[in-house]
C-alpha positions in Angstrom: 13.5 -21.9 -7.5 11.3 -21.3 -10.6 7.6 -20.6 -10.0 4.6 -20.1 -12.2 3.7 -16.5 -11.4 0.1 -16.9 -12.5 -0.5 -19.9 -10.3 1.3 -18.3 -7.4 -0.7 -15.1 -7.6 -4.0 -16.9 -8.0 -3.3 -19.0 -4.9 -2.6 -15.9 -2.8 -4.8 -13.1 -4.3 -8.5 -13.2 -5.2 -7.7 -12.6 -8.9 -7.6 -14.5 -12.1 -4.4 -13.6 -14.0 -4.8 -13.0 -17.7 -1.4 -11.6 -18.5 1.9 -10.5 -16.9 5.1 -9.0 -18.1 8.4 -7.8 -16.5 8.7 -4.1 -16.1 11.5 -2.1 -14.4 9.7 -1.7 -11.1 8.5 -5.4 -10.9 5.8 -7.1 -12.9 2.8 -5.6 -14.6 -0.1 -8.0 -13.9 -3.4 -7.9 -15.8 -6.1 -9.8 -14.0 -9.8 -10.3 -13.5 -11.1 -9.2 -10.2 -14.8 -8.6 -9.4 -15.6 -9.3 -13.1 -13.4 -6.5 -14.3 -10.0 -6.5 -15.9 -7.6 -4.5 -13.8 -3.9 -3.8 -14.0 -1.6 -4.1 -11.0 2.1 -3.8 -10.2 3.7 -6.6 -8.2 6.9 -5.5 -6.5 9.4 -7.1 -4.1 9.8 -5.2 -0.9 12.7 -5.0 1.5 10.3 -3.9 4.3 9.4 -6.2 7.1 5.9 -7.6 7.5 5.4 -5.4 10.5 6.5 -2.2 8.6 4.2 -3.1 5.7 1.3 -3.6 8.1 2.0 -0.3 9.7 2.0 1.5 6.3 -1.2 -0.4 5.4 -3.0 0.7 8.7 -2.0 4.3 8.0 -3.3 4.2 4.5 -6.5 2.6 5.7 -6.9 5.3 8.3 -6.6 8.0 5.7 -9.2 6.4 3.5 -11.6 5.9 6.4 -11.2 9.6 7.3 -12.1 11.0 3.9 -8.9 10.9 1.8 -9.6 8.5 -1.1 -6.7 9.6 -3.3 -4.1 7.1 -1.9 -3.4 3.7 -3.3 -3.7 0.8 -1.0 -1.9 -2.5 -1.2 -4.1 -5.2 -2.8 -5.0 -7.6 0.0 -4.4 -11.3 -0.1 -7.1 -13.9 0.4 -6.1 -13.8 4.1 -6.5 -10.0 4.3 -2.8 -9.2 4.4 -1.3 -6.3 2.4 1.6 -8.4 1.2 2.5 -11.9 0.1 5.5 -13.8 1.5 8.0 -16.0 -0.3 11.2 -17.6 0.9 13.2 -14.6 -0.4 11.0 -11.8 1.0 7.8 -9.9 0.9 5.9 -8.8 -2.2 3.2 -6.1 -2.5 0.7 -5.5 -5.3 -0.8 -2.1 -6.1 -3.1 -0.7 -8.7 -1.2 0.3 -11.8 -1.5 3.9 -13.0 -0.2 5.5 -16.1 -0.9 9.2 -15.3 2.0 11.3 -14.1 2.4 13.5 -11.1 2.2 17.2 -10.6 4.5 19.7 -12.2 5.6 22.3 -9.6 6.5 24.7 -12.4 2.8 24.9 -13.2 1.0 27.2 -10.7 -2.3 25.4 -11.2 -0.8 22.0 -10.5 1.2 23.4 -7.6 -2.1 24.6 -6.1 -3.7 21.2 -6.7 -0.8 19.5 -5.0 -1.0 21.9 -2.0 -4.7 21.2 -1.6 -4.0 17.4 -1.6 -1.3 17.9 1.0 -3.8 19.8 3.2 -6.5 17.1 2.7 -4.1 14.3 3.7 -3.0 16.3 6.8 -6.7 16.7 7.9 -7.5 13.0 7.2 -4.4 11.8 9.2 -5.3 13.7 12.3 -5.9 11.3 15.2 -3.7 8.6 13.8 -1.9 8.2 17.1 0.6 5.6 18.2 -2.3 3.9 20.2 -4.4 3.8 17.1 -1.5 2.2 15.1 -1.0 -0.3 17.9 -4.7 -1.2 18.0 -4.8 -1.8 14.3 -1.6 -3.8 14.2 -2.7 -6.0 17.0 -5.9 -6.8 15.0 -3.5 -8.6 12.6 -2.1 -10.6 15.5 1.1 -8.7 15.7 2.6 -6.8 18.5 3.4 -3.1 17.9 7.1 -3.1 17.3 7.5 -0.6 14.5 9.8 2.2 15.3 9.3 5.5 13.5 12.4 6.2 11.3 12.2 10.0 12.0 12.7 9.9 15.7 10.4 9.8 18.7 7.2 8.3 17.4 5.1 9.8 20.2 6.3 13.3 19.3 5.4 12.8 15.6 2.1 11.1 16.2 0.8 13.9 18.5 1.7 16.9 16.3 
């Protein structure tokens, strides 16, 4: 099925697409949002809707608790962090051109360590019960299993 990506995106997201091009990780989307031109990356995702919502609730929790340095998924007009098509889920994130940290550079290593400490502090209290409450707000039961083992053990550390 061939779709017009601009029409599809504008029907799902609160944006006005001005340009798009294929890049290795998906599509680079230039769009007007809130009267500003912004760039986004649209990617296909192999994750289930429940898993994407779980990730989105964790990211939202971090932001609400003082950690702004994490990208969120751009929400659809319905407030979902992903868009669905017949062949899967798609996410859209802000596009950034700056690189990451070099762990060979002591200053950058120190900055990365500080960020890790900040994310740890902001994530305290994100329990399984909190994740369940947030997912149920989307109308979904809490069915996400933690890939690292017993979720209760991980959430209460």
